[in-house]
C-alpha positions as CSV (number, residue, x, y, z in Angstrom):
1,X,0.0,0.0,0.0
2,X,1.3,3.4,-0.9
3,X,2.2,6.0,1.7
4,X,-0.5,8.4,0.4
5,X,-3.2,5.6,0.7
6,X,-2.0,4.5,4.1
7,X,-2.3,8.0,5.6
8,X,-5.6,9.1,4.0
9,X,-8.0,10.9,6.2
10,X,-11.6,12.0,5.4
11,X,-13.4,14.9,7.0
12,X,-16.1,14.1,9.6
13,X,-16.8,17.7,10.7
14,X,-15.0,21.0,10.9
15,X,-12.3,19.6,13.3
16,X,-12.5,15.8,13.1
17,X,-11.1,13.5,10.5
18,X,-11.4,9.7,10.1
19,X,-8.4,7.5,9.2
20,X,-6.9,4.1,9.7
21,X,-3.7,2.7,11.0
22,X,-2.9,0.1,8.4
23,X,-1.4,-3.3,8.9
24,X,2.2,-3.9,8.1
25,X,3.2,-0.3,9.0
26,X,4.3,-1.6,12.4
27,X,7.4,-2.3,14.5
28,X,6.8,-5.5,16.4
29,X,3.0,-5.0,16.3
30,X,3.0,-1.2,17.0
31,X,2.7,1.4,14.3
32,X,5.9,3.2,13.4
33,X,6.0,6.5,15.1
34,X,6.8,8.6,12.0
35,X,3.9,6.9,10.2
36,X,1.5,7.7,13.0
37,X,2.7,11.3,13.2
38,X,2.2,11.6,9.4
39,X,-1.5,10.7,9.8
40,X,-1.8,13.6,12.3
41,X,0.1,15.9,9.9
42,X,-2.1,14.9,7.0
43,X,-5.2,16.0,8.9
44,X,-3.4,19.2,10.0
45,X,-2.5,20.0,6.4
46,X,-6.1,19.8,5.4
47,X,-7.3,21.7,8.4
48,X,-4.8,24.5,7.9
49,X,-5.3,24.6,4.1
50,X,-1.5,24.8,3.8
51,X,0.3,22.1,1.7
52,X,3.5,21.6,3.7
53,X,4.5,20.8,7.3
54,X,7.3,23.1,8.3
55,X,7.9,21.9,11.8
56,X,5.9,19.1,13.5
57,X,6.4,17.7,17.0
58,X,4.7,14.5,18.2
59,X,4.5,13.2,21.7
60,X,3.6,9.5,21.7
61,X,1.1,8.6,24.3
62,X,0.3,4.9,23.7
63,X,1.2,2.1,21.2
64,X,-1.0,2.1,18.1
65,X,-2.4,-1.1,16.6
66,X,-4.0,-1.5,13.2
67,X,-7.6,-0.2,13.1
68,X,-9.7,2.9,12.7
69,X,-8.6,6.2,14.2
70,X,-9.9,9.7,14.5
71,X,-7.8,12.9,14.3
72,X,-9.0,15.9,16.2
73,X,-7.5,19.2,14.9
74,X,-7.5,22.7,16.2
75,X,-6.1,25.6,14.2
76,X,-4.5,27.8,16.9
77,X,-3.5,30.6,14.5
78,X,-3.6,31.2,10.8
79,X,-1.3,33.9,9.6
80,X,0.0,35.2,6.3
81,X,2.8,32.6,6.0
82,X,2.1,29.9,8.6
83,X,-0.8,28.2,10.4
84,X,-0.3,26.5,13.7
85,X,-2.3,23.4,14.3
86,X,-2.7,21.0,17.1
87,X,-3.7,17.5,16.1
88,X,-4.4,14.4,18.2
89,X,-4.8,10.9,16.9
90,X,-7.2,8.7,19.0
91,X,-8.5,5.1,18.7
92,X,-12.1,4.6,17.7
93,X,-12.7,4.2,21.5
94,X,-11.2,7.6,22.2
95,X,-7.8,6.5,23.6
96,X,-5.1,9.1,22.7
97,X,-2.2,7.7,20.7
98,X,-0.1,10.8,19.6
99,X,-0.5,14.5,20.3
100,X,1.1,16.8,17.8
101,X,1.8,20.5,17.4
102,X,3.0,21.9,14.1
103,X,3.5,24.9,11.8
104,X,2.2,24.5,8.2
105,X,2.9,26.7,5.2
106,X,3.8,26.5,1.5
107,X,7.5,25.8,0.8
108,X,9.1,27.1,-2.3
109,X,12.1,29.1,-3.6
110,X,13.2,31.8,-1.1
111,X,15.4,34.7,-1.8
112,X,17.4,34.6,1.4
113,X,21.0,34.3,2.7
114,X,22.3,30.8,2.9
115,X,25.1,29.2,4.9
116,X,25.4,25.4,5.2
117,X,28.3,24.1,7.3
118,X,27.7,20.4,6.4
119,X,27.6,18.1,3.4
120,X,25.5,15.1,2.6
121,X,26.7,11.8,4.1
122,X,29.2,9.9,2.0
123,X,27.4,6.8,0.9
124,X,28.5,4.0,-1.6
125,X,26.3,3.6,-4.6
126,X,22.9,2.0,-3.8
127,X,23.9,-1.4,-5.3
128,X,26.9,-1.5,-2.9
129,X,24.8,-0.8,0.2
130,X,22.8,-3.3,2.3
131,X,19.1,-3.5,1.6
132,X,16.9,-3.9,4.7
133,X,14.4,-6.7,4.0
134,X,11.2,-7.1,6.1
135,X,10.5,-10.1,8.2
136,X,7.8,-11.0,10.7
137,X,10.0,-9.8,13.6
138,X,13.3,-8.0,12.8
139,X,13.6,-6.2,10.5
140,X,9.9,-5.5,11.0
141,X,7.0,-5.6,8.5
142,X,7.2,-1.8,8.2
143,X,10.3,-2.2,6.0
144,X,8.1,-3.6,3.2
145,X,6.7,-0.1,2.8
146,X,10.0,1.7,2.3
147,X,13.2,1.0,0.5
148,X,16.2,1.3,2.8
149,X,19.8,0.7,1.8
150,X,22.3,1.0,4.6
151,X,26.0,2.0,4.5
152,X,27.9,-1.3,4.8
153,X,29.9,0.1,7.7
154,X,26.7,0.6,9.7
155,X,25.7,-3.1,9.8
156,X,25.4,-5.7,11.3
157,X,23.5,-4.6,14.4
158,X,23.9,-5.8,17.9
159,X,26.7,-8.2,17.3
160,X,30.5,-8.3,17.8
161,X,30.9,-7.0,14.3
162,X,28.9,-3.8,14.8
163,X,30.9,-0.6,14.4
164,X,30.5,0.6,18.0
165,X,29.4,4.1,17.0
166,X,25.7,5.1,17.4
167,X,25.2,6.1,13.8
168,X,23.1,4.9,10.9
169,X,23.4,6.2,7.3
170,X,21.7,5.1,4.2
171,X,19.4,5.7,1.2
172,X,15.6,6.0,1.4
173,X,12.8,6.1,-1.1
174,X,9.2,4.9,-1.5
175,X,8.7,1.6,-3.4
176,X,7.0,1.5,-6.8
177,X,8.0,5.0,-7.8
178,X,5.7,6.9,-5.4
179,X,6.6,10.6,-5.3
180,X,8.2,11.8,-2.1
181,X,6.5,14.8,-0.6
182,X,7.0,16.8,2.5
183,X,4.6,14.7,4.6
184,X,6.7,11.6,3.6
185,X,9.8,13.3,5.2
186,X,8.2,12.7,8.6
187,X,8.2,9.0,8.0
188,X,11.7,9.1,6.5
189,X,13.0,10.7,9.7
190,X,11.8,7.7,11.7
191,X,12.3,4.9,9.2
192,X,15.9,3.8,9.9
193,X,17.0,1.3,12.6
194,X,17.8,3.0,15.9
195,X,21.4,4.3,16.2
196,X,21.8,2.5,19.6
197,X,21.8,-0.8,17.8
198,X,25.4,0.1,16.7
199,X,26.7,1.3,20.0
200,X,27.8,-2.1,21.4
201,X,25.7,-1.5,24.5
202,X,23.4,-4.0,26.3
203,X,20.3,-2.1,25.0
204,X,17.4,-3.5,23.0
205,X,14.5,-1.5,21.6
206,X,14.2,2.2,22.7
207,X,10.7,3.6,22.7
208,X,10.2,7.1,21.3
209,X,8.9,9.7,23.6
210,X,9.0,12.7,21.2
211,X,9.8,13.2,17.5
212,X,10.3,16.6,15.8
213,X,10.8,17.0,12.1
214,X,11.9,20.4,10.6
215,X,11.2,20.6,6.8
216,X,13.2,23.2,4.9
217,X,12.4,22.5,1.3
218,X,10.4,20.2,-0.9
219,X,12.5,17.2,-2.0
220,X,13.7,16.7,-5.5
221,X,14.1,13.2,-7.0
222,X,13.2,9.8,-5.6
223,X,16.1,9.1,-3.3
224,X,17.2,10.7,0.0
225,X,20.6,10.4,1.6
226,X,20.1,10.2,5.3
227,X,22.3,10.2,8.4
228,X,21.3,9.7,12.0
229,X,23.7,10.1,15.0
230,X,23.5,9.9,18.8
231,X,26.0,11.8,21.0
232,X,24.4,11.6,24.5
233,X,23.2,8.5,26.3
234,X,22.5,9.7,29.8
235,X,19.9,9.8,32.5
236,X,17.9,7.0,30.9
237,X,17.4,8.9,27.6
238,X,19.1,9.3,24.3
239,X,18.7,11.6,21.4
240,X,18.9,10.8,17.7
241,X,19.6,13.7,15.3
242,X,18.8,13.2,11.6
243,X,19.7,14.9,8.4
244,X,17.9,14.3,5.1
245,X,19.4,15.4,1.8
246,X,17.8,15.1,-1.6
247,X,19.2,14.3,-5.1
248,X,20.3,18.0,-5.5
249,X,22.5,17.8,-2.4
250,X,20.1,20.1,-0.6
251,X,19.4,19.6,3.1
252,X,15.6,19.3,3.0
253,X,14.8,18.2,6.5
254,X,16.2,17.6,10.0
255,X,14.9,15.6,12.9
256,X,15.4,15.1,16.5
257,X,14.0,12.1,18.5
258,X,14.1,11.6,22.2
259,X,14.0,8.0,23.2
260,X,13.8,6.1,26.5
261,X,16.3,3.5,27.6
262,X,14.5,0.5,29.2
263,X,15.2,0.0,32.9
264,X,16.8,-3.1,34.2
């Protein structure tokens, strides 16, 4: 199923939208966080009547299983350039799953000063990278809905051969030629395996507490070059900072995710 179809929402009333968390967009039975946040952002785009998320933050309140959901939106402010929208995804029974706050606008060419003190991650050609193939467990079914090719130096995970650096780099695109839009960048920012898997630490899955995606431009081309890094694993938390670059070598999005280290 395409990303556009899997995140479709329909209007119920002026502030309520109906959608569905689709099967096979999950990580070990629970919907991928970026995918769930993209459903909220889809409704917010429609509520704001602005085509692009500019910055979206989601706080994850409960795991999401496949099934119908409602998205409740509130336009807090609608200005000349941006609209600020709160959106909350709930189960059909009313249980909150994710609460988001975002600014939405229309991205395009801007006549402004630029300074970029970074370059896209150096990646081997796609056919020399390691494709992530979905399984029933790990890698999870979600990986059937994206194409990920990882830098060979950043695999394997959780073994004596892992690089010991909490970093994951690779190529991303939608399967079957689906066009990549700004809503899709929210999913791309949460599609890669957690950086902690490469840290050679006794840590398994790390649940996401909060995910923020900043979108700077609309992507050009099918493929993204992505890099995710963690510098601080302290106090029972870790951050994961992401950069997403398009085929024109433009930084089109950044992300930061705060994740929780399991106790014990």
